[in-house]
SEGUBA-956342 format. One line per 5 residues: their letters; for each residue x, y, z of C-alpha. Coordinates in pm, whole numbers, plus 32768, in hexadecimal, padded with zeros to 4 digits. Layout:
A = X:Y:Z | ...
***
This chain:
MKRFF = 16AD:306A:5C15 | 15D2:316C:5CC0 | 149B:30DA:5C1B | 1501:2F78:5C85 | 1533:2FE9:5DEE
SLSFL = 13DE:3092:5DEF | 1332:2F5C:5D6A | 13DF:2E80:5E6C | 137D:2F69:5F82 | 1214:2F6A:5F0F
LLLTL = 1218:2DEF:5EFB | 128C:2DE0:6065 | 1176:2ECA:60CF | 1072:2DF3:6022 | 10D4:2CB3:60D6
SLPAQ = 0FAE:2C30:619D | 0FBE:2C59:6314 | 0FE1:2ADE:634D | 1106:2ADF:6258 | 11AA:2BFB:6317
DSLHV = 1181:2B3B:645C | 120E:29F9:63CC | 1342:2AAC:6347 | 1370:2B5C:6494 | 135A:2A16:6557
ERLLR = 145A:2966:647C | 1547:2A90:6489 | 1535:2A96:6608 | 1574:291F:6619 | 16AA:2943:653C
QAPKA = 172B:2A57:6622 | 16F4:2992:6765 | 182E:2950:6831 | 188E:2801:68CA | 1810:2846:6A28
TSGEL = 173E:27CF:6B4E | 15C4:27E5:6B3F | 15C2:2918:6C20 | 16C7:29C8:6B4B | 1603:2976:6A11
MLFFA = 14BF:29F6:6AAA | 1564:2B41:6AF9 | 1613:2B52:69A8 | 14D0:2B25:68E9 | 140B:2C0D:69CD
RQFLG = 1504:2D25:698C | 14CF:2CFE:6815 | 136B:2D77:6849 | 13BC:2EB3:690E | 12EE:2FCC:687B
VPYVA = 11E6:2EED:67DB | 1090:2F92:6812 | 0FB7:2F17:692D | 0E5A:2EAE:68C0 | 0D6F:2E25:69C8
HTLEQ = 0CC7:2CD1:6998 | 0D8C:2C88:685B | 0CFF:2B29:6837 | 0B98:2B94:687B | 0B92:2C4C:6730
AATED = 0B78:2AFD:667B | 0A10:2A95:6649 | 0A5F:2923:667D | 0B7E:283A:66D4 | 0B74:2798:657D
TLVVN = 0CD3:2811:6533 | 0DFD:284E:6615 | 0E31:29C5:6645 | 0F99:2A35:6612 | 0FD0:2BAA:663B
LRQMD = 112A:2C35:667D | 10C2:2D97:661E | 0FDC:2DD3:674A | 0FEA:2D2F:68A0 | 0F41:2D18:69F0
CTTLV = 0FE5:2C8C:6B26 | 0F76:2B26:6ADE | 0FD8:2B18:6970 | 1131:2BAA:69C0 | 1170:2A8E:6AB7
ETCTA = 10E2:2983:69CE | 11AA:2A03:68A4 | 12F1:2A03:6965 | 12AB:28AB:69F6 | 1260:2815:68A0
LTLTA = 1395:28B7:6809 | 146B:2837:6927 | 13EE:26D1:6901 | 141D:26D9:6788 | 157E:2767:67A7
QAGSH = 15D6:265E:68AC | 1566:2555:67B3 | 1659:25E6:66B4 | 1549:2644:65BD | 152B:2782:64EC
HYADY = 13DC:2727:6456 | 1298:27E9:647D | 11C9:26A9:6476 | 1286:2623:65A4 | 1250:2768:665C
KTRLN = 10D8:2758:6618 | 10C8:25F3:6695 | 1163:265B:67E0 | 108E:2794:67FE | 0F53:26C7:67CD
RIRYR = 0FC7:25D0:68D6 | 100C:26E6:69CE | 0ECE:27AD:6996 | 0DC5:269E:69A7 | 0D50:25AC:6AB0
QGRRD = 0E27:2471:6A9E | 0EB5:24FD:695B | 0D73:24C0:6895 | 0CB1:25DA:67ED | 0B3D:258F:680A
GYASR = 0A76:26D0:6807 | 0A8B:2808:68DB | 0A67:2750:6A27 | 0B9A:267C:69E1 | 0C83:27A6:69FD
NHYFH = 0D3D:27CC:6B47 | 0C91:2912:6B9F | 0D0D:292C:6D07 | 0E7B:2927:6D69 | 0E39:280D:6E5F
QWVRS = 0DA2:2738:6D48 | 0EC7:2792:6C67 | 0FC1:2720:6D6D | 0F06:25DD:6DBF | 0EEC:257D:6C50
NEALG = 1055:25CD:6C00 | 10DE:2526:6D38 | 1024:23E9:6CD5 | 10C4:23FE:6B7C | 121F:242B:6C15
IVQEI = 1249:2587:6B80 | 1260:2658:6CBE | 1297:262C:6E31 | 1202:270D:6F39 | 12F5:276E:704B
KSAGA = 1231:2754:718E | 130E:26CD:72A2 | 1298:2708:7407 | 1347:2815:74D3 | 13EB:2959:746D
PFTAL = 13A2:2A04:738B | 1266:2937:7338 | 11B7:298B:747F | 1058:29CE:73F8 | 0F52:28D5:7386
QRISL = 0E52:290B:7272 | 0D0F:2841:7274 | 0C8E:2820:7113 | 0B26:287D:70C3 | 0AF3:28D2:6F54
RWMSQ = 09A6:2972:6F02 | 09EC:2AB6:6E4A | 0995:2A4B:6CE7 | 0859:298B:6D3D | 07E3:2AAA:6E18
HPKSY = 082F:2BB3:6D0C | 07C7:2B08:6BC7 | 0768:2C4E:6B1E | 08D6:2CB4:6B27 | 092B:2B8B:6A45
PQLGD = 0864:2B82:68FD | 08BD:2A15:68C3 | 0801:29B9:6A02 | 06BD:2A0A:6951 | 06D5:28A0:68E3
EEQRT = 0633:27D3:69F6 | 0713:26A3:69BF | 0850:2771:69E0 | 07C6:2825:6B13 | 0773:26D9:6BBD
RVAQY = 08CA:2646:6B72 | 0980:277C:6BF0 | 08BD:2764:6D39 | 0914:25F1:6D56 | 0A85:2633:6D21
EKACD = 0A79:2749:6E23 | 09E0:2662:6F28 | 0AE0:2553:6ED9 | 0BE7:262E:6F7F | 0B26:265A:70C7
GDTRR = 0BED:25E9:71F0 | 0D42:2628:7154 | 0E38:26F3:721F | 0F7C:2794:71AF | 1094:283E:726C
YIPRA = 1101:2996:71FE | 11F0:2AAA:7260 | 1132:2BC5:730E | 1169:2D29:729F | 121C:2D86:73E4
QLNGT = 1337:2C95:7390 | 1374:2D1A:7231 | 145F:2E2A:72AD | 1571:2D29:72E7 | 16AB:2CF6:721D
RKGAL = 1732:2BDF:7141 | 1821:2B78:7258 | 1705:2B37:734D | 15DC:2A4A:734C | 1545:2B02:7223
GIVRD = 1668:2A83:7153 | 15A0:2947:7114 | 14FD:2A12:6FFE | 15D0:2A04:6EC2 | 15E9:2ADF:6D8E
GDILG = 14E8:2A65:6C93 | 13F7:29CC:6D8F | 1286:2A05:6D49 | 11E2:2AD5:6E59 | 106B:2ACD:6E99
IVTRK = 0FF0:2BED:6F70 | 0EFE:2B67:7073 | 0DC5:2C37:70AF | 0CC7:2C64:71C4 | 0BAE:2C86:70C0
HGLDT = 0AA0:2B82:70F9 | 0A92:2A75:6FEE | 0BEC:2AB8:6F61 | 0D40:2A23:6FAB | 0E22:2B23:6F01
THLGI = 0DEE:2C6C:6E4E | 0F37:2C97:6D97 | 105F:2BCE:6D13 | 11C4:2C27:6CC1 | 1328:2BAC:6CB5
AVWGK = 1424:2BD3:6DCF | 1554:2CB1:6D9F | 165E:2CF6:6EA3 | 16C2:2E61:6E6D | 1814:2F07:6E8F
DGKLH = 1790:2F97:6FD6 | 178D:2E36:7066 | 160F:2E38:7079 | 1503:2D6D:6FCB | 1454:2E10:6EA2
LLNAS = 1341:2DA8:6DB2 | 1355:2D92:6C38 | 11ED:2DA0:6BC4 | 10EF:2E0B:6AC1 | 107D:2F3E:6B7F
SIHKK = 0F25:2FDD:6B6F | 0FBF:310C:6C1B | 10DD:3144:6B26 | 100B:30BF:6A01 | 112A:2FE2:698F
VVEEP = 1217:2ECE:69F9 | 130F:2F5D:6AF5 | 140B:2F06:6C00 | 1370:2FBF:6D23 | 1463:30CD:6D9E
MTLYE = 13D7:30B5:6EFE | 1413:2F7D:6FCB | 1305:2E73:6FE3 | 12D8:2ECF:7151 | 1299:303D:70F2
YMGKH = 11BA:2FD8:6FCE | 10DA:2F01:70A6 | 10CC:300D:71B0 | 1004:30DD:70B8 | 0F00:2FCA:708F
PSQLG = 0E57:2F7D:71DD | 0D9D:2E4B:7155 | 0EE6:2D9C:7102 | 0F53:2CAF:7216 | 1095:2C10:7199
IRVVR = 1125:2B30:708B | 1118:29C7:701D | 1259:2950:6F7A | 125B:2860:6E52 | 138E:27E3:6D98
VQ = 13A3:2756:6C37 | 1445:25FE:6C46
***
């Protein structure tokens, strides 16, 4: 019996990483409760608490020839994409890894079609535009409180810093990325400014729900957001962020409120709010 257990354990250890991820996805889908999209987003996000943070997880792939699935390491974007794809698959009543991958591909790439590095939704604004058009998400941006600030979109960061992205050494991909950036010029989006994030669930800030996707708006030229996370209303009655944190080096529910968190980052202006349909 001891020898059999040892062999089984060794067999588990020798499973390929993709096999580990596929088993993990299907186990999470079987565990998913019958719930709203927001509740599912938060349920799945909490299953990844403690997973190591690794910056630019997707950039480690040399090409976009295959869909990257990695539940063992996450950055802020892949955490949000993973939870969104799991939520959509669970809502469809599926426990199958192939169905999860189909939804992840649809979420991650422009109009749901993978066609080289440039086809990925690299900016949050592009991600929202693509997924709104596909009926996957809805951005909450009603005029008035608490959405009292207006962001004018001007995406230039990647085309102006090509050396930071090895894949942009390819001239075709670099040209397409620049074209997709310019296609967003002129867009405006309402967001909740940092000063209003100290409110409570019972006030105007209550429009934000558990499980909403939060994009942190930045003042940095050429960017729209610098960080993503998932909304959590804490026991203190304040809004918090569940995120893949470069500070904590893992996925965490921030102990400080979102208002306090953003107060430590002067370049952060406020939040855009996006809800999975």
